[in-house]
C-alpha positions in Angstrom: 0.0 0.0 0.0 1.5 3.3 -1.0 2.0 6.2 1.4 -1.1 8.4 1.3 -3.4 5.6 -0.1 -6.8 6.0 1.6 -7.9 2.4 0.9 -8.2 -0.3 3.6 -4.9 -1.6 5.0 -3.8 -5.0 3.7 -2.8 -5.9 7.3 -3.7 -4.3 10.6 0.0 -3.8 11.5 0.8 -1.9 8.3 -0.3 1.2 10.2 3.3 1.4 11.5 4.7 1.8 8.0 2.5 4.7 6.6 4.7 7.5 8.0 6.5 9.5 5.4 9.4 10.3 7.8 12.4 8.1 7.9 12.1 5.3 10.5 14.8 3.3 12.3 15.2 -0.3 11.3 14.2 -1.6 14.8 11.7 0.3 17.0 9.7 -0.8 19.9 6.0 0.3 20.0 3.0 -0.3 22.2 0.0 -1.8 20.5 -3.2 -3.4 21.9 -1.6 -3.8 25.3 1.5 -5.6 23.9 5.1 -4.6 23.2 5.8 -5.0 19.5 9.1 -4.6 17.6 8.6 -2.8 14.3 11.1 -3.6 11.6 11.5 -1.3 8.7 14.3 -2.4 6.2 14.7 -1.7 2.5 14.1 -5.4 1.8 11.1 -6.0 4.1 8.7 -4.8 6.8 7.9 -6.9 9.8 6.4 -6.8 13.3 7.2 -9.1 16.2 5.4 -9.3 19.5 7.5 -9.7 22.7 4.7 -11.9 24.0 5.3 -15.3 22.4 8.3 -14.2 20.3 5.7 -14.1 17.6 6.2 -12.8 14.1 2.9 -11.1 13.4 3.6 -9.3 10.1 6.0 -9.9 7.2 6.0 -8.2 3.9 9.0 -8.2 1.4 9.3 -4.9 -0.4 7.1 -4.7 -3.5 4.9 -7.6 -2.4 1.6 -8.2 -0.6 1.8 -9.3 3.1 2.7 -13.0 3.6 1.2 -13.4 7.0 -2.4 -12.9 8.3 -3.1 -11.4 11.7 -6.4 -10.8 13.5 -7.3 -7.1 13.7 -8.5 -7.3 17.3 -6.5 -9.1 20.0 -7.7 -10.3 23.4 -6.8 -8.2 26.4 -4.9 -11.2 27.8 -4.0 -14.5 26.2 -2.6 -15.6 22.9 -2.6 -13.5 19.7 -4.2 -15.2 16.7 -2.1 -14.8 13.6 1.4 -14.5 12.2 3.5 -17.4 13.3 2.7 -18.5 16.9 5.4 -20.6 18.6 3.6 -23.6 20.2 6.0 -24.8 22.9 6.7 -27.0 24.8 3.6 -28.9 23.8 1.1 -28.8 20.9 -2.6 -28.8 21.4 -3.8 -29.9 24.9 -1.2 -30.8 27.5 -1.1 -34.6 27.7 -1.4 -34.6 31.5 -2.5 -31.2 32.8 -6.0 -30.3 31.6 -5.9 -26.8 33.0 -2.7 -25.8 31.3 -3.0 -23.6 28.2 -3.4 -25.1 24.8 -0.2 -25.0 22.7 2.1 -24.4 25.7 3.4 -21.5 27.7 5.5 -20.2 24.8 2.6 -18.3 23.3 1.8 -16.4 26.5 5.1 -15.5 28.0 7.4 -12.7 27.1 10.5 -13.7 25.2 13.8 -11.9 25.4 15.4 -10.3 22.4 19.0 -11.5 22.5 20.2 -10.0 19.3 19.0 -8.0 16.2 21.2 -7.2 13.2 20.7 -5.6 9.8 22.6 -6.0 6.6 22.0 -5.4 2.9 20.0 -8.6 2.4 17.7 -8.1 5.4 17.6 -8.5 9.2 18.3 -11.3 11.6 16.9 -11.7 15.1 17.4 -14.1 18.0 14.7 -14.5 20.7 15.0 -16.6 23.8 12.6 -18.1 26.4 13.9 -19.9 29.5 11.4 -21.9 31.5 12.4 -24.2 34.3 15.0 -26.6 32.9 14.1 -25.7 29.3 15.5 -23.1 26.9 13.9 -22.2 23.5 15.7 -20.1 21.0 14.0 -18.6 18.0 16.1 -17.4 15.1 14.6 -15.3 12.3 16.2 -14.3 8.9 13.9 -11.9 7.1 14.5 -10.2 3.7 13.0 -11.1 0.4 12.3 -14.5 2.0 11.5 -15.8 5.5 13.5 -18.3 7.5 12.5 -19.2 11.1 14.3 -21.8 13.2 13.2 -23.0 16.7 15.8 -24.8 18.8 15.1 -26.3 22.2 17.6 -27.4 24.9 16.4 -29.7 27.6 18.4 -29.9 30.8 16.1 -31.7 33.2 17.4 -34.8 35.0 14.6 -37.0 33.6 13.2 -37.6 30.1 10.3 -35.3 29.3 7.4 -35.3 26.9 7.7 -32.5 24.3 6.0 -31.0 21.3 6.5 -27.9 19.2 5.1 -26.1 16.2 5.4 -23.0 14.0 1.7 -22.3 13.5 1.9 -20.1 10.4 -1.2 -18.2 9.3 -0.5 -17.4 5.6 -2.3 -14.4 4.1 -4.3 -15.1 1.0 -6.8 -13.4 -1.3 -9.6 -15.7 -0.4 -9.7 -19.3 0.9 -11.8 -20.2 -2.2 -9.0 -19.1 -4.6 -6.0 -21.0 -3.3 -4.5 -24.5 -3.7 -1.7 -26.3 -1.9 0.6 -28.5 -3.9 3.2 -31.0 -2.7 1.0 -33.3 -0.5 -0.1 -35.7 -3.3 0.1 -39.2 -1.8 0.7 -38.1 1.8 -0.9 -40.1 4.5 -2.5 -38.3 7.5 -5.3 -37.8 9.9 -8.4 -35.8 9.3 -9.6 -34.2 12.6 -13.0 -33.3 11.2 -14.0 -36.9 10.2 -11.6 -38.4 12.9 -10.2 -40.9 10.4 -7.1 -41.6 8.4 -6.8 -39.8 5.1 -4.7 -39.7 2.0 -4.2 -36.6 -0.1 -4.8 -37.0 -3.8 -3.5 -34.2 -6.0 -3.6 -30.6 -4.8 -5.4 -29.6 -1.6 -8.2 -27.2 -1.8 -10.2 -26.2 1.3 -13.9 -26.7 0.9 -15.5 -25.8 4.2 -13.5 -26.5 7.3 -10.1 -28.4 7.2 -8.1 -29.9 10.1 -5.5 -32.4 8.7 -2.1 -33.5 9.9 0.1 -35.2 7.3 3.1 -37.4 7.7 5.1 -35.0 5.6 8.1 -32.8 5.8 9.5 -30.7 3.0 8.4 -28.2 0.4 4.9 -27.2 -0.5 3.6 -24.6 -2.9 0.7 -22.3 -1.9 -0.9 -21.0 -5.1 -3.1 -18.0 -5.0 -4.8 -17.4 -8.3 -6.4 -14.1 -7.5 -3.1 -12.6 -6.4 -1.1 -14.4 -9.1 1.3 -15.5 -6.3 3.1 -18.8 -5.6 4.8 -19.2 -2.2 7.1 -22.0 -1.5 6.8 -23.2 2.1 9.3 -25.6 3.5 8.7 -27.6 6.7 11.8 -29.8 6.3 12.7 -30.4 10.0 9.3 -31.4 11.2 7.7 -34.8 11.6 4.3 -33.5 10.3 2.7 -30.7 8.2 -0.6 -29.5 9.5 -3.3 -27.7 7.5 -6.1 -25.8 9.2 -9.0 -23.5 8.4 -12.2 -23.1 10.4 -14.5 -22.8 7.4 -17.7 -21.0 8.3 -17.3 -21.8 12.0 -16.9 -18.5 14.0 -13.6 -17.8 15.6 -13.5 -15.9 18.9 -12.4 -12.3 18.2 -12.3 -12.7 14.5 -14.7 -11.2 12.1 -16.5 -13.5 9.7 -14.9 -12.2 6.5 -11.5 -11.9 8.2 -11.1 -15.7 8.5 -11.5 -16.1 4.7 -8.1 -14.4 4.3 -5.8 -17.0 5.7 -4.8 -20.7 5.5 -2.7 -22.2 8.3 0.1 -24.4 7.0 2.4 -25.3 9.9 5.5 -27.2 10.8 4.8 -29.4 13.8 6.3 -32.3 15.7 4.7 -34.1 18.7 1.1 -33.1 17.8 -0.5 -36.3 19.0 2.2 -38.7 20.2 4.5 -36.4 22.2 8.2 -36.6 21.6 10.4 -37.8 24.5 13.5 -35.7 25.1 16.3 -37.2 27.1 18.4 -35.0 29.5 20.6 -32.7 27.4 18.9 -33.6 24.2 18.1 -30.9 21.7 15.1 -30.5 19.3 14.8 -28.4 16.2 12.1 -27.1 14.0 12.2 -24.8 11.0 9.9 -23.0 8.6 11.1 -21.3 5.4 9.3 -19.5 2.6 10.2 -17.8 -0.6 8.4 -16.4 -3.6 8.3 -18.7 -6.7 9.0 -16.6 -9.8 
């Protein structure tokens, strides 16, 4: 969106980039009761939330936004959108019913260890330490997006573990997109509660909640925007696809939900991983534009 354009914002966080004055590359702001780090670089624009170490907005220069984010956030609790870091479990906790879905990582403040800029873009290092666990999130942002989550476990006993990079990809409309790269993949359909096999490209008709035994490259094709995004989940055990369909989402307007498809890298979504003392775990999510 050009400066001075009076049309609707492509993304609620683009408000930070409409100022005609020069802006620093990294600048902390306060928005909807959260501390957010606004990144303005010649190669890209981005916004992180300190809560969750969550990348909420990413837009390479000259392109439409890659990530979707809800316009209204709850006063407390997890922010829906961007790339939530689910850690150190995914979904419901296997033993504690009252603990938050998708782990403490989405709710706690992460520490920004390092931020650097160079001609190609920016790099950031976020960290969360919790009990005998340490999570490090590394981000490389420019004309592409590269996120890497590393976990160190220093407990004296083996522990159950799960993690995910829960990316909400911004799209023109859910009816106009197709996901390629899952042909023949086996998985589980959470709507029908049965095993499934993907045949050909995946198009979302209604609600979708599937977890595939897949790791690697996918292509998100958006016909209306004439855009093809390569999404790589190479380090994960599974690739999960989710969209609510017509089901209302708390705090999300009805038409808002049509503007995303969640394609995520996840390990330990059902059968939790077991990490031995001193063992590390890694997860990554990469994306680039297909020309």
